C-alpha positions, 0 to 999 in steps of 0.5 A: 404276660398273662397278668397284664392281659388279665388287667387289660381285659378287666378294664375292657369289661371282660368277665372273669369266666371269659378270661379264664377260657380265653387265657386258659387259667383258673378263676383263682388266678384271675382273682389273685392278679386282680387283687395284686393289681388293686393293692400295689398297682403295676408292681403287684403284677411283678413275678416274685419267684427267686431261684434257689441256690444250685446244689452242685458247683460248676466243678462237679 
């Protein structure tokens, strides 16, 4: 959600420092979201996290 808000706020003319304070995220995250969007458009904002396998099976 914050990824999309960062891009919207950039389009509306907000400064990174303002976004940092409003969204309570670091300046590095703002820069990262901006770079990902510039490189891959909307697909660059997609979360790339993949959960790991469970250590215990359902029987244990």
